[in-house]
MIFI-857514 format. One line per 3 residues: number of its first residue (from 1); for each residue x, z, y of N, C-alpha, C. Coordinates in nm, 2 decimals, m for minus. Each point is the difference from the previous one (the first is absolute). Example, Ala and Ser with C-alpha at 12.3 -4.5 7.8 and 13.67 -1.06 7.14 Angstrom:
1) 1.32,0.78,m0.57,m0.09,0.00,0.12,0.09,0.00,0.12; m0.04,m0.07,0.11,0.09,0.00,0.11,m0.08,0.08,0.11
END
This chain:
1) 1.04,m1.60,0.05,0.00,0.08,0.10,m0.06,0.14,m0.09; 0.06,0.10,0.00,m0.06,0.13,m0.05,m0.03,0.10,0.11; m0.11,0.07,0.00,m0.07,0.08,0.10,m0.01,0.13,m0.09
4) 0.05,0.12,0.07,m0.02,0.13,m0.07,m0.10,0.08,0.10; m0.11,0.03,m0.05,m0.09,0.09,0.07,0.01,0.13,m0.04; 0.00,0.10,0.10,0.00,0.13,m0.02,m0.14,0.05,0.07
7) m0.09,0.07,m0.07,m0.11,0.05,0.04,m0.01,0.14,m0.02; m0.03,0.07,0.10,m0.01,0.17,m0.02,m0.15,0.02,0.00; m0.03,0.07,m0.12,m0.15,0.05,m0.02,0.00,0.13,0.02
10) m0.08,0.05,0.11,0.00,0.14,0.04,m0.12,0.08,m0.10; m0.10,m0.08,0.00,m0.11,0.08,m0.07,m0.01,m0.10,m0.13; 0.10,0.03,m0.08,0.02,m0.09,m0.14,m0.12,0.00,m0.11
13) m0.07,0.12,0.00,m0.10,m0.01,m0.11,m0.12,m0.08,0.06; m0.04,0.04,0.14,m0.11,m0.04,0.08,0.01,m0.15,0.00; 0.12,m0.05,0.05,0.00,m0.15,0.02,0.07,m0.12,m0.12
16) m0.01,0.08,m0.11,0.06,m0.09,m0.12,m0.09,m0.14,m0.03; m0.12,0.03,0.02,m0.10,m0.10,m0.05,0.02,m0.11,0.10; m0.02,0.02,0.14,0.03,m0.08,0.09,0.11,m0.08,0.00
19) 0.11,0.10,m0.03,0.16,m0.08,0.01,0.01,m0.09,m0.12; m0.07,0.04,m0.14,0.02,m0.09,m0.11,m0.08,m0.11,0.05; m0.12,m0.01,0.04,m0.06,m0.13,0.03,0.05,m0.10,0.07
22) 0.07,0.07,0.13,0.07,m0.11,0.08,0.15,m0.04,m0.09; 0.05,0.09,m0.09,0.11,m0.08,m0.08,m0.07,m0.11,m0.11; m0.10,0.03,m0.04,m0.06,m0.08,m0.09,m0.05,m0.17,0.07
25) m0.01,0.02,0.11,m0.03,m0.10,0.09,0.11,m0.09,0.04; 0.13,0.05,m0.01,0.10,m0.08,0.01,0.11,0.02,m0.09; m0.08,0.05,m0.14,0.07,0.01,m0.11,0.11,m0.12,m0.06
28) m0.03,m0.13,0.04,0.08,m0.10,m0.04,0.12,m0.03,0.07; m0.02,0.07,0.11,0.14,0.02,0.10,0.11,0.10,m0.01; m0.05,0.11,m0.08,0.07,0.13,m0.04,0.06,0.00,m0.12
31) 0.15,m0.01,m0.01,0.06,m0.01,m0.11,0.05,0.13,m0.06; 0.03,0.10,0.08,0.01,0.14,m0.04,m0.07,0.11,0.07; m0.06,0.10,m0.05,m0.05,0.11,0.06,0.06,0.12,m0.06
34) 0.05,0.08,0.08,0.06,0.13,m0.04,m0.08,0.13,0.10; m0.06,0.08,m0.06,m0.08,0.12,0.06,0.10,0.14,0.00; 0.03,0.07,0.09,0.08,0.13,0.00,m0.09,0.11,0.07
37) 0.01,0.11,m0.06,m0.07,0.09,0.06,0.07,0.15,m0.08; m0.02,0.09,0.09,0.07,0.11,m0.04,m0.10,0.11,m0.05; 0.05,0.08,m0.07,m0.09,0.12,m0.06,0.08,0.13,0.01
40) m0.10,0.10,0.03,0.05,0.12,0.03,m0.07,0.11,m0.10; 0.10,0.10,m0.06,m0.07,0.05,m0.13,m0.11,m0.06,m0.08; 0.07,m0.12,m0.05,m0.08,m0.05,m0.10,m0.13,m0.08,0.06
43) m0.02,0.01,0.14,m0.13,m0.06,0.05,0.05,m0.14,0.10; m0.07,m0.12,m0.03,0.05,m0.11,0.10,m0.05,0.02,0.15; 0.07,m0.03,0.09,m0.02,0.01,0.15,m0.09,m0.12,0.01
46) m0.09,0.03,0.13,m0.07,m0.11,0.04,0.05,m0.13,0.07; 0.15,0.01,0.03,0.07,m0.11,0.03,0.09,m0.05,m0.05; 0.00,m0.14,0.01,0.10,m0.08,m0.07,0.02,m0.12,0.06
49) 0.11,m0.07,m0.06,0.04,m0.14,0.04,m0.01,m0.08,m0.09; m0.03,m0.14,0.03,m0.02,m0.12,m0.08,0.11,m0.09,0.05; 0.10,m0.05,m0.09,0.08,m0.12,0.03,m0.06,m0.12,m0.07
52) 0.00,m0.10,0.07,m0.06,m0.14,m0.04,0.12,m0.09,0.02; 0.02,m0.10,m0.11,0.10,m0.09,0.02,m0.12,m0.14,0.00; 0.02,m0.05,0.12,m0.11,m0.13,m0.01,0.07,m0.12,0.03
55) m0.04,m0.10,m0.04,0.05,m0.15,0.01,m0.10,m0.06,0.09; 0.02,m0.10,0.06,m0.08,m0.08,0.06,0.02,0.07,0.14; m0.11,m0.07,0.09,m0.05,0.04,0.14,m0.10,0.12,m0.05
58) 0.06,0.12,0.06,m0.08,0.11,m0.01,m0.06,0.07,0.13; 0.00,m0.06,0.10,m0.06,0.03,0.11,m0.12,0.06,0.01; m0.08,m0.08,m0.07,m0.16,0.05,m0.02,m0.02,0.11,m0.07
61) 0.08,0.05,m0.12,0.02,0.12,m0.06,0.05,0.10,0.05; 0.12,m0.04,0.13,0.04,0.13,0.08,m0.11,0.03,0.09; m0.05,m0.09,0.05,m0.12,0.03,0.12,m0.10,0.08,m0.07
64) m0.05,m0.04,m0.12,m0.10,0.07,m0.06,0.02,0.14,m0.05; 0.14,0.05,m0.04,0.02,0.11,m0.04,0.04,0.10,0.16; 0.04,m0.06,0.10,0.02,0.06,0.12,m0.13,0.05,0.06
67) m0.10,m0.06,m0.03,m0.13,0.06,0.08,m0.01,0.14,m0.06; 0.05,0.05,m0.12,m0.03,0.12,m0.06,0.11,0.10,m0.03; 0.12,m0.05,0.00,0.14,0.08,m0.04,0.10,m0.05,0.08
70) 0.13,0.09,0.02,0.09,m0.03,0.04,0.10,m0.09,m0.10; 0.03,m0.10,0.04,0.08,m0.12,m0.06,0.12,m0.03,0.08; 0.11,m0.04,m0.09,0.12,m0.02,0.04,0.06,m0.12,m0.08
73) 0.06,m0.11,0.04,0.04,m0.11,m0.05,0.15,m0.02,0.00; 0.04,m0.07,m0.10,0.14,m0.07,m0.01,0.01,m0.10,m0.07; 0.06,m0.10,0.04,0.00,m0.16,m0.02,0.14,m0.04,m0.04
76) 0.01,m0.07,m0.13,0.11,m0.03,m0.06,0.00,m0.13,m0.03; 0.11,m0.09,0.02,0.01,m0.15,m0.02,0.04,m0.03,m0.13
END
């Protein structure tokens, strides 16, 4: 089973270190990571979305991310 996790980071610059530490902890389960953010007039906004393609049971990762950020998941067989 594959799970896609979407995480909305509202304080992207301030929370990037904590976010990266969580991803490193669960790194063996994360197959793909895609970060999306917008820019205005050549300056990055402080809001972004990260998409994670996760294998295996990822309930602990979802729980950990949900403590800090808005999270949505989609599962595929």
